[in-house]
C-alpha positions as a Python dict, from the first residue, in 0.01 Angstrom:
ca = {
    (1, 'X'): (0, 0, 0),
    (2, 'X'): (-66, -381, 107),
    (3, 'X'): (-244, -385, 454),
    (4, 'X'): (-107, -537, 697),
    (5, 'X'): (-175, -859, 864),
    (6, 'X'): (-237, -845, 1214),
    (7, 'X'): (-446, -971, 1507),
    (8, 'X'): (-683, -739, 1659),
    (9, 'X'): (-678, -689, 2046),
    (10, 'X'): (-875, -953, 2279),
    (11, 'X'): (-1175, -810, 2433),
    (12, 'X'): (-1120, -1055, 2748),
    (13, 'X'): (-753, -940, 2765),
    (14, 'X'): (-932, -613, 2981),
    (15, 'X'): (-1277, -771, 3031),
    (16, 'X'): (-1064, -962, 3324),
    (17, 'X'): (-1388, -964, 3595),
    (18, 'X'): (-1620, -1252, 3675),
    (19, 'X'): (-1922, -1024, 3544),
    (20, 'X'): (-1755, -1009, 3202),
    (21, 'X'): (-1697, -1418, 3170),
    (22, 'X'): (-2069, -1418, 3296),
    (23, 'X'): (-2195, -1227, 3004),
    (24, 'X'): (-1993, -1449, 2762),
    (25, 'X'): (-2140, -1769, 2951),
    (26, 'X'): (-2482, -1670, 2909),
    (27, 'X'): (-2441, -1540, 2536),
    (28, 'X'): (-2359, -1861, 2421),
    (29, 'X'): (-2613, -2052, 2642),
    (30, 'X'): (-2911, -1877, 2463),
    (31, 'X'): (-2755, -2035, 2126),
    (32, 'X'): (-2844, -2361, 2287),
    (33, 'X'): (-3208, -2322, 2224),
    (34, 'X'): (-3373, -2490, 1927),
    (35, 'X'): (-3469, -2212, 1731),
    (36, 'X'): (-3074, -2193, 1629),
    (37, 'X'): (-3005, -2528, 1527),
    (38, 'X'): (-3139, -2445, 1132),
    (39, 'X'): (-2947, -2059, 1170),
    (40, 'X'): (-2658, -1955, 1041),
    (41, 'X'): (-2535, -1991, 1409),
    (42, 'X'): (-2574, -2353, 1395),
    (43, 'X'): (-2236, -2433, 1503),
    (44, 'X'): (-2286, -2231, 1827),
    (45, 'X'): (-2568, -2411, 1856),
    (46, 'X'): (-2374, -2688, 1852),
    (47, 'X'): (-2114, -2574, 2128),
    (48, 'X'): (-2373, -2454, 2346),
    (49, 'X'): (-2528, -2794, 2370),
    (50, 'X'): (-2235, -2982, 2401),
    (51, 'X'): (-2177, -2728, 2711),
    (52, 'X'): (-2522, -2742, 2882),
    (53, 'X'): (-2550, -3185, 2831),
    (54, 'X'): (-2205, -3175, 3031),
    (55, 'X'): (-2396, -3024, 3313),
    (56, 'X'): (-2702, -3213, 3252),
    (57, 'X'): (-2553, -3536, 3192),
    (58, 'X'): (-2832, -3767, 3147),
    (59, 'X'): (-2819, -3966, 2776),
    (60, 'X'): (-3072, -3925, 2534),
    (61, 'X'): (-3203, -3521, 2715),
    (62, 'X'): (-3338, -3329, 2424),
    (63, 'X'): (-3308, -2945, 2493),
    (64, 'X'): (-3599, -2702, 2301),
    (65, 'X'): (-3634, -2450, 2484),
    (66, 'X'): (-3368, -2230, 2625),
    (67, 'X'): (-3409, -1926, 2889),
    (68, 'X'): (-3110, -1793, 3001),
    (69, 'X'): (-3109, -1493, 3294),
    (70, 'X'): (-2856, -1323, 3528),
    (71, 'X'): (-2821, -1201, 3850),
    (72, 'X'): (-3129, -1399, 3996),
    (73, 'X'): (-3133, -1367, 4330),
    (74, 'X'): (-2751, -1334, 4321),
    (75, 'X'): (-2673, -1621, 4168),
    (76, 'X'): (-2457, -1561, 3836),
    (77, 'X'): (-2638, -1768, 3587),
    (78, 'X'): (-2993, -1882, 3600),
    (79, 'X'): (-3068, -2162, 3269),
    (80, 'X'): (-3432, -2261, 3254),
    (81, 'X'): (-3497, -2573, 3016),
    (82, 'X'): (-3772, -2715, 2843),
    (83, 'X'): (-3969, -2546, 3167),
    (84, 'X'): (-3879, -2835, 3321),
    (85, 'X'): (-3502, -2831, 3426),
    (86, 'X'): (-3296, -2586, 3630),
    (87, 'X'): (-2923, -2510, 3603),
    (88, 'X'): (-2780, -2239, 3822),
    (89, 'X'): (-2420, -2176, 3774),
    (90, 'X'): (-2172, -1951, 4004),
    (91, 'X'): (-1915, -1853, 3782),
    (92, 'X'): (-1557, -1808, 3970),
    (93, 'X'): (-1259, -1667, 3814),
    (94, 'X'): (-965, -1572, 4085),
    (95, 'X'): (-1199, -1605, 4351),
    (96, 'X'): (-1324, -1866, 4601),
    (97, 'X'): (-1732, -1920, 4768),
    (98, 'X'): (-1796, -1736, 5066),
    (99, 'X'): (-1896, -1867, 5365),
    (100, 'X'): (-2264, -2083, 5306),
    (101, 'X'): (-2290, -1919, 4939),
    (102, 'X'): (-2321, -2250, 4792),
    (103, 'X'): (-2591, -2341, 5053),
    (104, 'X'): (-2801, -2047, 5028),
    (105, 'X'): (-2766, -2074, 4655),
    (106, 'X'): (-2877, -2421, 4602),
    (107, 'X'): (-3150, -2380, 4847),
    (108, 'X'): (-3311, -2105, 4660),
    (109, 'X'): (-3262, -2243, 4334),
    (110, 'X'): (-3445, -2597, 4513),
    (111, 'X'): (-3705, -2401, 4649),
    (112, 'X'): (-3805, -2228, 4289),
    (113, 'X'): (-3770, -2613, 4125),
    (114, 'X'): (-4020, -2726, 4424),
    (115, 'X'): (-4266, -2414, 4368),
    (116, 'X'): (-4299, -2452, 3947),
    (117, 'X'): (-4300, -2830, 3943),
    (118, 'X'): (-3900, -2863, 3785),
    (119, 'X'): (-3717, -3158, 3859),
    (120, 'X'): (-3415, -3156, 4086),
    (121, 'X'): (-3217, -2807, 3991),
    (122, 'X'): (-2832, -2920, 3863),
    (123, 'X'): (-2574, -2646, 4052),
    (124, 'X'): (-2265, -2587, 3870),
    (125, 'X'): (-1950, -2409, 4028),
    (126, 'X'): (-1762, -2320, 3681),
    (127, 'X'): (-1442, -2279, 3837),
    (128, 'X'): (-1193, -2103, 3555),
    (129, 'X'): (-897, -1998, 3824),
    (130, 'X'): (-742, -2294, 4042),
    (131, 'X'): (-856, -2412, 4367),
    (132, 'X'): (-757, -2679, 4602),
    (133, 'X'): (-980, -2958, 4648),
    (134, 'X'): (-1046, -2914, 5032),
    (135, 'X'): (-1166, -2533, 4994),
    (136, 'X'): (-1399, -2654, 4704),
    (137, 'X'): (-1581, -2947, 4976),
    (138, 'X'): (-1522, -2651, 5255),
    (139, 'X'): (-1764, -2460, 5060),
    (140, 'X'): (-1962, -2760, 4912),
    (141, 'X'): (-2092, -2871, 5244),
    (142, 'X'): (-2437, -2979, 5098),
    (143, 'X'): (-2288, -3171, 4837),
    (144, 'X'): (-2503, -3042, 4592),
    (145, 'X'): (-2246, -2867, 4347),
    (146, 'X'): (-2064, -3025, 4089),
    (147, 'X'): (-1708, -2906, 3989),
    (148, 'X'): (-1623, -2749, 3622),
    (149, 'X'): (-1291, -2689, 3537),
    (150, 'X'): (-1089, -2478, 3305),
    (151, 'X'): (-996, -2785, 3127),
    (152, 'X'): (-1333, -2908, 3129),
    (153, 'X'): (-1416, -2635, 2884),
    (154, 'X'): (-1118, -2617, 2704),
    (155, 'X'): (-1244, -2982, 2602),
    (156, 'X'): (-1562, -2834, 2464),
    (157, 'X'): (-1468, -2510, 2307),
    (158, 'X'): (-1167, -2586, 2084),
    (159, 'X'): (-1307, -2875, 1825),
    (160, 'X'): (-1508, -2607, 1735),
    (161, 'X'): (-1220, -2364, 1705),
    (162, 'X'): (-1197, -2369, 1349),
    (163, 'X'): (-1588, -2408, 1255),
    (164, 'X'): (-1676, -2069, 1446),
    (165, 'X'): (-1554, -1699, 1374),
    (166, 'X'): (-1758, -1512, 1596),
    (167, 'X'): (-1511, -1260, 1731),
    (168, 'X'): (-1702, -1320, 2073),
    (169, 'X'): (-1613, -1679, 2059),
    (170, 'X'): (-1317, -1677, 1876),
    (171, 'X'): (-1140, -1406, 2154),
    (172, 'X'): (-1281, -1595, 2492),
    (173, 'X'): (-1167, -1947, 2326),
    (174, 'X'): (-845, -1745, 2236),
    (175, 'X'): (-783, -1602, 2585),
    (176, 'X'): (-894, -1896, 2771),
    (177, 'X'): (-658, -2119, 2546),
    (178, 'X'): (-380, -1902, 2627),
    (179, 'X'): (-433, -1936, 3012),
    (180, 'X'): (-478, -2279, 3012),
    (181, 'X'): (-157, -2328, 2856),
    (182, 'X'): (37, -2099, 3060),
    (183, 'X'): (-56, -2271, 3366),
    (184, 'X'): (-79, -2616, 3224),
    (185, 'X'): (313, -2543, 3157),
    (186, 'X'): (382, -2359, 3462),
    (187, 'X'): (727, -2477, 3480),
    (188, 'X'): (849, -2339, 3167),
    (189, 'X'): (745, -1969, 3306),
    (190, 'X'): (896, -2000, 3641),
    (191, 'X'): (1282, -1879, 3724),
    (192, 'X'): (1456, -1904, 4043),
    (193, 'X'): (1556, -1510, 3975),
    (194, 'X'): (1121, -1401, 3952),
    (195, 'X'): (1067, -1569, 4253),
    (196, 'X'): (932, -1273, 4423),
    (197, 'X'): (671, -1157, 4174),
    (198, 'X'): (529, -1456, 3989),
    (199, 'X'): (199, -1381, 3836),
    (200, 'X'): (-68, -1534, 4073),
    (201, 'X'): (-204, -1808, 3818),
    (202, 'X'): (165, -1966, 3776),
    (203, 'X'): (161, -2008, 4191),
    (204, 'X'): (-148, -2144, 4139),
    (205, 'X'): (-75, -2407, 3928),
    (206, 'X'): (240, -2495, 4088),
    (207, 'X'): (68, -2533, 4463),
    (208, 'X'): (-207, -2731, 4233),
    (209, 'X'): (59, -2983, 4116),
    (210, 'X'): (215, -3020, 4513),
    (211, 'X'): (-154, -3143, 4580),
    (212, 'X'): (-230, -3352, 4251),
    (213, 'X'): (105, -3526, 4407),
    (214, 'X'): (23, -3562, 4743),
    (215, 'X'): (312, -3281, 4869),
    (216, 'X'): (120, -3044, 5043),
    (217, 'X'): (-272, -3107, 5081),
    (218, 'X'): (-367, -2801, 5180),
    (219, 'X'): (-305, -2509, 4961),
    (220, 'X'): (-505, -2127, 4989),
    (221, 'X'): (-504, -1782, 4929),
    (222, 'X'): (-574, -1501, 5125),
    (223, 'X'): (-727, -1146, 5015),
    (224, 'X'): (-573, -824, 5232),
    (225, 'X'): (-553, -485, 5172),
    (226, 'X'): (-512, -533, 4814),
    (227, 'X'): (-299, -813, 4842),
    (228, 'X'): (-329, -1165, 4789),
    (229, 'X'): (-85, -1398, 5024),
    (230, 'X'): (-83, -1821, 4910),
    (231, 'X'): (48, -2051, 5121),
    (232, 'X'): (70, -2441, 5134),
    (233, 'X'): (172, -2691, 5359),
    (234, 'X'): (28, -2992, 5554),
    (235, 'X'): (-41, -2807, 5868),
    (236, 'X'): (-353, -3000, 6103),
    (237, 'X'): (-374, -2913, 6466),
    (238, 'X'): (-252, -3181, 6734),
    (239, 'X'): (-250, -3104, 7059),
    (240, 'X'): (0, -3187, 7304),
    (241, 'X'): (293, -3158, 7078),
    (242, 'X'): (566, -2958, 6910),
    (243, 'X'): (379, -2928, 6572),
    (244, 'X'): (643, -2787, 6345),
    (245, 'X'): (613, -2774, 5963),
    (246, 'X'): (710, -2705, 5630),
    (247, 'X'): (553, -2428, 5454),
    (248, 'X'): (545, -2267, 5118),
    (249, 'X'): (439, -1909, 5110),
    (250, 'X'): (428, -1805, 4772),
    (251, 'X'): (749, -1888, 4689),
    (252, 'X'): (939, -1890, 5003),
    (253, 'X'): (1012, -2184, 5148),
    (254, 'X'): (964, -2163, 5545),
    (255, 'X'): (981, -2331, 5904),
    (256, 'X'): (692, -2315, 6124),
    (257, 'X'): (599, -2415, 6483),
    (258, 'X'): (263, -2385, 6586),
    (259, 'X'): (250, -2292, 6940),
    (260, 'X'): (-66, -2411, 7024),
    (261, 'X'): (-180, -2080, 7244),
    (262, 'X'): (-449, -1998, 6953),
    (263, 'X'): (-802, -2045, 6993),
    (264, 'X'): (-1075, -1840, 6820),
    (265, 'X'): (-973, -1524, 6904),
    (266, 'X'): (-1030, -1229, 6663),
    (267, 'X'): (-1069, -869, 6606),
    (268, 'X'): (-1015, -695, 6938),
    (269, 'X'): (-955, -1015, 7142),
    (270, 'X'): (-738, -1096, 6867),
    (271, 'X'): (-563, -794, 6934),
    (272, 'X'): (-540, -904, 7316),
    (273, 'X'): (-414, -1221, 7247),
    (274, 'X'): (-114, -1130, 7086),
    (275, 'X'): (-27, -863, 7314),
    (276, 'X'): (5, -1098, 7565),
    (277, 'X'): (149, -1336, 7355),
    (278, 'X'): (459, -1089, 7318),
    (279, 'X'): (503, -1115, 7716),
    (280, 'X'): (634, -1463, 7680),
    (281, 'X'): (998, -1511, 7569),
    (282, 'X'): (880, -1615, 7209),
    (283, 'X'): (1240, -1544, 7041),
    (284, 'X'): (1402, -1792, 7340),
    (285, 'X'): (1160, -2078, 7117),
    (286, 'X'): (1225, -1883, 6777),
    (287, 'X'): (1599, -1937, 6776),
    (288, 'X'): (1623, -2288, 7044),
    (289, 'X'): (1396, -2442, 6802),
    (290, 'X'): (1594, -2357, 6457),
    (291, 'X'): (1927, -2432, 6685),
    (292, 'X'): (1780, -2829, 6703),
    (293, 'X'): (1674, -2816, 6324),
    (294, 'X'): (1994, -2653, 6187),
    (295, 'X'): (2245, -2826, 6397),
    (296, 'X'): (2120, -3176, 6263),
    (297, 'X'): (2298, -3379, 6002),
    (298, 'X'): (2001, -3334, 5811),
    (299, 'X'): (1974, -3032, 5809),
    (300, 'X'): (2308, -2888, 5863),
    (301, 'X'): (2359, -2567, 5638),
    (302, 'X'): (2045, -2551, 5449),
    (303, 'X'): (1852, -2350, 5701),
    (304, 'X'): (1876, -1974, 5773),
    (305, 'X'): (1734, -1706, 6029),
    (306, 'X'): (1369, -1556, 5877),
    (307, 'X'): (1374, -1214, 5700),
    (308, 'X'): (1246, -1100, 6007),
    (309, 'X'): (1127, -1202, 6331),
    (310, 'X'): (767, -1190, 6370),
    (311, 'X'): (582, -1288, 6725),
    (312, 'X'): (282, -1489, 6679),
    (313, 'X'): (133, -1812, 6755),
    (314, 'X'): (262, -1986, 6389),
    (315, 'X'): (616, -1886, 6472),
    (316, 'X'): (815, -1887, 6143),
    (317, 'X'): (1162, -1992, 6293),
    (318, 'X'): (1354, -2062, 5995),
    (319, 'X'): (1373, -2053, 5636),
    (320, 'X'): (1548, -2284, 5358),
    (321, 'X'): (1677, -2067, 5054),
    (322, 'X'): (1575, -2148, 4699),
    (323, 'X'): (1898, -2249, 4623),
    (324, 'X'): (1889, -2564, 4858),
    (325, 'X'): (1504, -2643, 4733),
    (326, 'X'): (1461, -2501, 4353),
    (327, 'X'): (1612, -2699, 4083),
    (328, 'X'): (1648, -2568, 3719),
    (329, 'X'): (1689, -2772, 3402),
    (330, 'X'): (1892, -2692, 3129),
    (331, 'X'): (1692, -2414, 2939),
    (332, 'X'): (1680, -2239, 3320),
    (333, 'X'): (1308, -2271, 3384),
    (334, 'X'): (1182, -2492, 3672),
    (335, 'X'): (1301, -2867, 3721),
    (336, 'X'): (933, -2949, 3845),
    (337, 'X'): (984, -3302, 3934),
    (338, 'X'): (1341, -3281, 4147),
    (339, 'X'): (1221, -2936, 4306),
    (340, 'X'): (922, -3156, 4385),
    (341, 'X'): (1090, -3454, 4501),
    (342, 'X'): (1346, -3195, 4708),
    (343, 'X'): (1078, -3046, 4863),
    (344, 'X'): (937, -3380, 4970),
    (345, 'X'): (1233, -3520, 5133),
    (346, 'X'): (1277, -3187, 5306),
    (347, 'X'): (924, -3272, 5476),
    (348, 'X'): (1054, -3636, 5559),
    (349, 'X'): (1360, -3485, 5721),
    (350, 'X'): (1168, -3251, 5920),
    (351, 'X'): (879, -3472, 6035),
    (352, 'X'): (1183, -3741, 6186),
    (353, 'X'): (1403, -3479, 6307),
    (354, 'X'): (1053, -3320, 6508),
    (355, 'X'): (979, -3696, 6619),
    (356, 'X'): (1329, -3742, 6750),
    (357, 'X'): (1341, -3405, 6983),
    (358, 'X'): (1019, -3401, 7047),
    (359, 'X'): (1021, -3352, 7427),
    (360, 'X'): (1312, -3107, 7362),
    (361, 'X'): (1121, -2905, 7166),
    (362, 'X'): (819, -2929, 7368),
    (363, 'X'): (1068, -2826, 7708),
    (364, 'X'): (1176, -2441, 7498),
    (365, 'X'): (814, -2361, 7449),
    (366, 'X'): (685, -2439, 7817),
    (367, 'X'): (1001, -2275, 7945),
    (368, 'X'): (941, -1944, 7724),
    (369, 'X'): (590, -1973, 7871),
    (370, 'X'): (644, -1993, 8222),
    (371, 'X'): (874, -1645, 8241),
}
């Protein structure tokens, strides 16, 4: 009986955590040692060298001795080269750096280099998921970390896909390429009927493209109780104005207003703030501001009430249904260019209407807080 040719399951389909990626990268970097140059692993040696040289970025630097460690003082990957150079890698897939994490790790690496007479450390933020530049910059407060993207990784691995048959390399390259292809062509995988259940990676790819095209400069995700919440907007605090803005919450397009009452309240203090907020006539703001927008010629017939009312400093007072802003192409998937232009147009119109009715909106808010 003839054997059936079938592709084996990919280990990285199941090993999806950052620790699994750490393990593969440590394995790959180990091949950069000169001992592997004339071995059966010559191509793995070459790809490892290419990757490390990309980090080092110094013409003519010769890598000989490579020592790879993991989880040194909580740093994901620690690579010592030629007993003179240290590369530290913070490996992120679908998470972001916590407060002061990168600064702390940089200082740890710097102190080690000073003590051991190494050159200044090279710090790599290895991100195979997506992250807004604003979030990365806010984490990279010392400016010591270089951002290394999924595309940069694919560019180094792909030339070797026909030269290296080791299953670890093949599996990692295949799953990484699939992920890259999916997010690079995200619009082909987004359909109006699926907006409520889109994969997180598709949302991140869509938001990243909107950021690249300067539609929204601020996007982020927050994890709470096992649920990941996404939003994208151009919000920035402005005192003494009716700060009305457009926001994508996952794939719901919402109109919000900052009531300007929230400071740094957290925990129990925030709970008390919410109780005080509810003592005011927030519903009059909710309906009053929406009435101004929906009765304007630019928005007539295009806005509706939110699914539910929630009293909050960042009040959602209206929504724009998908049939207004989401555009399909002939295959039924997202027409990104038309969708982008529509969101851009809505953003522009909202700004103009808000400017035109600034005092009226302020009066509605102020009256609600006098009751």
